[in-house]
C-alpha positions in Angstrom: -12.9 19.0 -51.9 -11.8 16.4 -49.5 -11.6 12.7 -50.5 -14.4 11.7 -48.0 -16.8 14.2 -49.7 -16.0 12.7 -53.1 -16.9 9.1 -52.1 -20.4 7.8 -52.4 -22.4 7.2 -49.1 -22.3 3.4 -49.6 -18.5 3.3 -49.7 -18.2 5.4 -46.6 -20.6 3.1 -44.7 -18.6 0.0 -45.6 -15.3 1.6 -44.6 -16.6 2.7 -41.2 -18.0 -0.7 -40.1 -15.5 -3.1 -38.3 -14.3 -6.1 -40.2 -16.2 -9.1 -38.7 -13.3 -11.5 -39.1 -11.0 -9.2 -37.2 -13.6 -8.3 -34.6 -13.8 -11.9 -33.5 -10.1 -11.9 -32.6 -10.8 -9.6 -29.6 -12.6 -12.3 -27.8 -9.7 -14.7 -27.4 -8.8 -15.7 -23.8 -5.1 -16.3 -23.1 -4.1 -19.8 -21.8 -4.3 -20.1 -18.1 -0.7 -21.3 -17.7 0.5 -18.2 -19.5 -1.4 -15.9 -17.2 -0.1 -17.8 -14.1 3.5 -17.7 -15.3 3.4 -13.9 -16.0 1.7 -13.2 -12.7 4.4 -15.3 -10.9 7.2 -13.3 -12.6 5.5 -10.0 -11.7 4.9 -10.9 -8.1 8.4 -12.4 -7.4 11.1 -10.2 -9.0 14.4 -11.9 -9.8 17.4 -11.2 -7.5 20.1 -9.2 -9.4 23.3 -11.0 -10.3 26.5 -10.1 -8.6 27.6 -8.1 -11.6 24.3 -6.2 -11.7 24.5 -5.5 -8.0 28.1 -4.2 -8.2 27.2 -1.9 -11.1 24.1 -0.5 -9.3 24.8 3.1 -8.4 24.4 4.2 -4.8 24.4 7.6 -3.2 26.4 8.6 -0.1 25.2 11.8 1.6 27.4 13.6 4.1 25.8 16.4 6.1 28.3 18.6 7.9 27.6 21.9 9.7 30.1 24.7 9.1 31.3 24.3 12.7 32.0 20.6 12.2 33.8 21.3 9.0 36.1 23.9 10.7 36.7 21.3 13.5 37.5 18.6 11.0 39.9 21.0 9.1 41.7 21.8 12.4 41.9 18.2 13.4 43.5 17.2 10.0 45.9 20.1 10.2 47.0 19.0 13.7 47.4 15.5 12.4 49.6 16.6 9.5 51.7 18.8 11.8 52.2 15.9 14.2 53.1 13.4 11.4 55.5 16.0 9.9 57.2 16.7 13.2 57.8 13.0 13.9 59.3 12.4 10.5 62.2 14.9 11.1 
């Protein structure tokens, strides 16, 4: 048998009713200055510090077609050959 079945009906009814002292705590309004302060902070986010800004990751995306990649490789090869020929 479960524990709920062992209890008398009077005990079950008392346990299922909300506690009146605690139920009154639900109806507390927050102070107006607290609400205004929180809403101001939410509407105007802080600027990050220099350290936070420097640590923020960023993404660089380079899109190259295969033809552009071949052209870049040929250009770099020619540059290295030219620099190597002038150093002799």
